[in-house]
C-alpha positions as CSV (number, residue, x, y, z in Angstrom):
1,X,28.6,-20.7,47.3
2,X,30.1,-17.9,45.2
3,X,28.4,-14.8,46.6
4,X,29.6,-12.6,43.7
5,X,28.4,-15.0,41.1
6,X,25.0,-15.4,42.7
7,X,24.3,-11.7,43.1
8,X,25.9,-10.4,39.9
9,X,23.9,-13.0,37.9
10,X,20.7,-11.5,39.3
11,X,22.0,-8.0,38.6
12,X,22.8,-8.9,35.0
13,X,19.3,-10.2,34.5
14,X,17.9,-7.0,35.9
15,X,20.2,-4.8,33.7
16,X,19.1,-6.7,30.6
17,X,15.5,-6.0,31.4
18,X,16.0,-2.4,32.3
19,X,15.1,-1.2,28.8
20,X,11.8,-3.1,28.8
21,X,9.9,-0.5,30.8
22,X,7.0,0.3,28.5
23,X,4.7,3.3,28.6
24,X,2.2,2.9,31.4
25,X,-1.5,3.0,30.9
26,X,-2.8,6.0,32.8
27,X,-5.8,4.2,34.1
28,X,-4.1,1.3,35.9
29,X,-0.8,0.8,37.8
30,X,0.8,-2.0,39.8
31,X,2.3,-1.3,43.2
32,X,4.7,-3.7,45.1
33,X,4.8,-4.0,48.9
34,X,5.7,-6.5,51.6
35,X,3.5,-8.7,53.8
36,X,4.4,-8.9,57.5
37,X,5.7,-5.3,57.2
38,X,3.1,-3.1,58.7
39,X,3.0,0.5,57.6
40,X,0.5,3.4,57.7
41,X,0.1,3.4,53.9
42,X,-1.8,0.1,54.2
43,X,-4.7,1.9,55.9
44,X,-5.1,4.1,52.9
45,X,-4.6,1.0,50.7
46,X,-7.5,-0.8,52.4
47,X,-9.7,2.3,52.5
48,X,-9.3,2.8,48.7
49,X,-7.9,6.3,49.2
50,X,-5.1,5.8,46.6
51,X,-7.6,4.9,43.9
52,X,-9.9,7.7,44.9
53,X,-7.2,10.4,44.9
54,X,-5.3,9.2,41.9
55,X,-8.2,8.2,39.7
56,X,-6.7,4.9,38.6
57,X,-7.1,1.2,39.4
58,X,-4.2,-0.2,41.5
59,X,-3.0,-3.8,41.5
60,X,-1.3,-4.4,44.9
61,X,1.3,-7.2,44.6
62,X,3.3,-8.6,47.6
63,X,6.9,-9.5,47.2
64,X,9.5,-11.4,49.3
65,X,12.5,-9.2,48.6
66,X,13.6,-5.9,47.3
67,X,15.7,-7.6,44.6
68,X,12.5,-9.1,43.2
69,X,11.0,-5.6,43.2
70,X,13.9,-4.3,41.1
71,X,13.4,-7.1,38.6
72,X,9.6,-6.4,38.4
73,X,10.2,-2.7,37.8
74,X,12.8,-3.5,35.1
75,X,10.4,-5.7,33.3
76,X,7.6,-3.2,33.4
77,X,5.4,-5.3,35.6
78,X,5.6,-2.9,38.6
79,X,5.4,0.9,38.5
80,X,5.9,1.7,42.2
81,X,7.7,-0.2,44.9
82,X,6.9,0.7,48.5
83,X,9.5,0.1,51.2
84,X,12.2,-1.3,49.0
85,X,15.5,-1.6,50.9
86,X,18.3,0.7,50.0
87,X,20.8,-2.1,49.3
88,X,18.7,-3.8,46.6
89,X,18.0,-0.4,45.1
90,X,21.7,0.3,45.1
91,X,22.5,-3.1,43.5
92,X,20.1,-2.4,40.6
93,X,21.2,1.2,40.1
94,X,24.8,0.2,40.1
95,X,24.1,-2.4,37.4
96,X,22.6,0.3,35.2
97,X,18.9,0.0,35.9
98,X,17.3,3.4,35.5
99,X,15.3,3.6,38.8
100,X,14.8,6.4,41.2
101,X,14.1,7.0,44.9
102,X,11.1,9.3,45.4
103,X,10.6,9.1,49.2
104,X,11.9,7.6,52.4
105,X,9.3,5.0,53.3
106,X,10.5,4.0,56.8
107,X,13.6,3.9,59.1
108,X,14.0,0.8,61.2
109,X,17.4,0.0,62.6
110,X,15.7,-2.3,65.2
111,X,13.8,-4.4,62.7
112,X,16.5,-5.7,60.4
113,X,19.2,-7.9,61.8
114,X,21.0,-11.2,61.9
115,X,20.3,-13.9,64.6
116,X,22.7,-16.5,65.8
117,X,21.3,-19.9,66.9
118,X,21.0,-20.0,70.6
119,X,22.7,-23.4,70.9
120,X,26.0,-21.8,69.7
121,X,26.0,-19.2,72.6
122,X,27.8,-16.7,70.4
123,X,27.4,-13.0,71.2
124,X,29.3,-9.8,70.2
125,X,32.2,-10.7,72.5
126,X,32.7,-14.1,70.8
127,X,31.6,-13.3,67.2
128,X,34.9,-14.8,65.9
129,X,33.4,-18.2,66.6
130,X,31.2,-17.7,63.6
131,X,34.1,-18.8,61.4
132,X,33.0,-21.8,59.3
133,X,29.4,-21.5,60.1
134,X,26.4,-21.6,57.7
135,X,24.5,-18.3,57.3
136,X,21.1,-17.6,55.6
137,X,21.2,-14.2,53.9
138,X,18.7,-12.6,51.4
139,X,21.4,-11.4,49.0
140,X,21.3,-7.8,47.7
141,X,19.0,-6.6,50.5
142,X,19.3,-4.3,53.6
143,X,19.8,-7.5,55.6
144,X,22.7,-8.4,53.3
145,X,24.3,-5.0,53.8
146,X,23.9,-5.2,57.5
147,X,25.4,-8.7,57.6
148,X,28.4,-7.6,55.6
149,X,28.9,-4.5,57.8
150,X,28.6,-6.6,61.0
151,X,31.1,-9.2,59.8
152,X,33.5,-6.5,58.8
153,X,33.1,-4.9,62.3
154,X,33.8,-8.2,64.0
155,X,36.6,-9.1,61.7
156,X,34.9,-12.3,60.5
157,X,36.3,-13.5,57.2
158,X,33.5,-13.9,54.7
159,X,35.5,-16.5,52.8
160,X,35.3,-18.7,55.8
161,X,31.5,-18.7,56.0
162,X,29.0,-20.8,54.1
163,X,26.5,-18.2,52.9
164,X,23.3,-19.3,51.4
165,X,20.8,-17.1,49.6
166,X,17.4,-17.3,51.4
167,X,14.4,-15.0,51.8
168,X,13.8,-14.1,55.4
169,X,10.9,-16.5,55.9
170,X,13.0,-19.4,54.6
171,X,15.9,-18.3,56.7
172,X,13.7,-18.2,59.8
173,X,12.5,-21.8,59.1
174,X,16.0,-23.0,58.5
175,X,17.2,-21.5,61.8
176,X,14.4,-23.1,63.6
177,X,15.2,-26.5,62.1
178,X,18.9,-26.1,62.9
179,X,20.0,-26.3,59.3
180,X,21.8,-22.9,59.5
181,X,23.8,-21.4,62.3
182,X,22.7,-17.8,61.6
183,X,20.0,-16.1,59.6
184,X,19.4,-12.5,58.6
185,X,16.1,-10.8,57.8
186,X,13.4,-8.4,58.9
187,X,9.8,-8.1,60.1
188,X,7.8,-11.2,61.1
189,X,10.6,-13.5,59.9
190,X,13.1,-11.7,62.2
191,X,10.7,-12.1,65.2
192,X,10.5,-15.8,64.5
193,X,14.3,-16.0,64.2
194,X,14.7,-14.4,67.7
195,X,12.6,-17.2,69.1
196,X,15.6,-19.5,68.3
197,X,18.6,-17.2,68.9
198,X,20.1,-13.8,69.6
199,X,21.3,-10.8,67.7
200,X,25.0,-9.7,67.9
201,X,24.2,-6.0,67.9
202,X,21.1,-3.9,68.8
203,X,19.7,-1.4,66.5
204,X,21.3,1.4,68.5
205,X,24.7,-0.3,68.4
206,X,24.4,-0.7,64.7
207,X,23.6,3.0,64.2
208,X,26.6,4.0,66.3
209,X,28.7,2.1,63.7
210,X,27.0,3.9,60.8
211,X,24.9,0.9,59.8
212,X,21.6,2.7,59.0
213,X,18.5,0.8,57.9
214,X,15.8,2.5,55.9
215,X,13.6,1.7,53.0
216,X,12.4,3.9,50.1
217,X,9.6,4.2,47.6
218,X,11.2,3.6,44.2
219,X,10.0,3.8,40.7
220,X,11.4,3.4,37.1
221,X,12.7,6.7,36.0
222,X,10.5,6.5,33.0
223,X,7.4,6.3,35.2
224,X,8.5,9.3,37.2
225,X,9.0,11.3,34.0
226,X,5.8,10.2,32.2
227,X,3.4,10.1,35.2
228,X,4.9,12.7,37.6
229,X,1.5,14.1,38.7
230,X,0.1,10.6,39.3
231,X,3.2,9.8,41.4
232,X,2.9,13.0,43.4
233,X,-0.7,12.1,44.3
234,X,0.5,8.6,45.4
235,X,3.2,10.2,47.6
236,X,0.6,12.7,49.0
237,X,-1.7,9.9,50.2
238,X,1.2,8.1,51.7
239,X,2.4,11.2,53.5
240,X,-1.1,11.8,54.9
241,X,-1.3,8.3,56.2
242,X,2.1,8.6,57.9
243,X,1.0,11.9,59.5
244,X,-2.2,10.3,60.8
245,X,-0.2,7.5,62.3
246,X,2.5,9.8,63.7
247,X,-0.2,11.9,65.4
248,X,-1.1,8.9,67.6
249,X,-4.3,8.9,69.6
250,X,-7.7,7.7,68.2
251,X,-6.5,8.0,64.6
252,X,-3.6,5.6,65.1
253,X,-5.8,3.3,67.2
254,X,-8.3,3.1,64.3
255,X,-5.6,2.4,61.8
256,X,-3.8,-0.4,63.7
257,X,-6.3,-3.3,63.2
258,X,-6.7,-2.4,59.5
259,X,-3.0,-2.3,59.0
260,X,-2.6,-5.6,60.9
261,X,-5.1,-7.4,58.8
262,X,-3.6,-6.2,55.5
263,X,-0.1,-7.1,56.6
264,X,-1.2,-10.7,57.5
265,X,-0.4,-10.3,61.1
266,X,-2.3,-10.2,64.5
267,X,-2.7,-6.9,66.2
268,X,-0.2,-7.5,69.0
269,X,2.6,-8.5,66.6
270,X,1.8,-5.5,64.4
271,X,1.9,-3.1,67.3
272,X,5.2,-4.6,68.4
273,X,6.7,-4.3,64.9
274,X,5.5,-0.9,64.0
275,X,6.7,0.5,67.3
276,X,10.3,-0.1,66.0
277,X,9.6,2.0,62.9
278,X,9.7,5.7,62.3
279,X,8.1,7.5,59.3
280,X,9.8,10.8,58.5
281,X,7.6,13.8,57.5
282,X,7.9,15.2,54.0
283,X,9.9,18.2,55.3
284,X,12.3,15.8,57.0
285,X,12.6,13.7,53.9
286,X,13.5,16.7,51.8
287,X,16.1,17.8,54.3
288,X,19.8,17.1,54.4
289,X,19.7,14.0,56.5
290,X,17.6,12.1,53.9
291,X,17.0,13.0,50.3
292,X,18.7,16.4,50.5
293,X,22.1,14.6,50.4
294,X,22.3,12.1,53.2
295,X,20.7,9.2,51.3
296,X,22.9,9.8,48.2
297,X,26.0,9.6,50.4
298,X,24.7,6.5,52.2
299,X,24.0,4.7,48.9
300,X,27.6,5.4,47.8
301,X,28.8,3.8,51.1
302,X,26.5,0.8,50.6
303,X,27.8,0.3,47.1
304,X,31.4,0.5,48.2
305,X,30.8,-2.1,50.9
306,X,29.3,-4.5,48.3
307,X,32.2,-3.8,45.9
308,X,34.7,-4.5,48.7
309,X,32.9,-7.8,49.5
310,X,33.0,-8.8,45.9
311,X,29.2,-8.8,45.7
312,X,29.0,-6.4,42.8
313,X,31.6,-5.4,40.2
314,X,31.5,-1.6,40.6
315,X,29.8,1.3,42.2
316,X,28.6,4.4,40.4
317,X,30.7,7.6,40.9
318,X,27.7,9.2,42.4
319,X,24.1,8.3,43.2
320,X,22.7,11.9,42.9
321,X,20.7,11.0,39.8
322,X,19.2,8.0,41.6
323,X,17.1,10.4,43.8
324,X,14.2,12.4,42.3
325,X,12.7,14.8,44.9
326,X,10.4,16.6,42.4
327,X,7.3,14.4,42.9
328,X,7.6,14.6,46.7
329,X,8.1,18.4,46.6
330,X,5.0,18.6,44.4
331,X,3.1,16.4,46.9
332,X,3.9,18.8,49.7
333,X,2.1,21.5,47.8
334,X,-1.1,19.5,47.2
């Protein structure tokens, strides 16, 4: 399979749709999110807090990948995407889609990885044996970036791999059936992958190599401009839910079963998954590590890796304009 052809075709389609974002009705919006990806915002989602604080009706729509979120924002079908991976955001922005990051949704280096089939008995010391193997990768996602970075670290030639584009759930099923040798993904799908294999690098080992993994809340730039107050209210509710979870104790205990049900998971799996997540405070998000400069630099690095792998044609000179801290700063003052 031609990786570049597959990914750039999707990017081209998104770029063509990027002008289709129409003016949003102020009384109803659509928000994208992931199932099997438990986060504090889901407690506020179930409780109706977003609608109450924002004064609008919200259509919550689940997606399988961040690339699909980009396409939906480009077409005008989605106004806010919660927990979109940085790589799919970078792919869309690099193609000319006018989208912006408005907060850091979650950091999760332990919950996005690639798993090698146990029968192969390949680990980090024998990663070269992956040559010629078949790998399931959701293209243009955080898992794709992590895959490329790990293969680069281990010196595995991408041209020698049979890479197939599969959403994480599909990749997990393929790994279980033995139809692929390695699969990459996140969340519940990653847990299922691990039942049939092993990771090459832990989250901590990936971070040591500079392979960060975090998601963002992203929006069409037109929505941020036209509905900035509404967006700030959304981010405020999200921040309050994160703060409630981060405080632990009875509040977090009350949130857990609600989050689990909304994520389509049992409580034990939800607790295990969310334990690998961190939710930065608004002050932290606005600081240098994240939206104060770090995220912009990281996006440039991601784009350069994709260009080097032949997955996208070119990177932007800078990703400064792809971050809009105005709505989050306003949320802080609410």
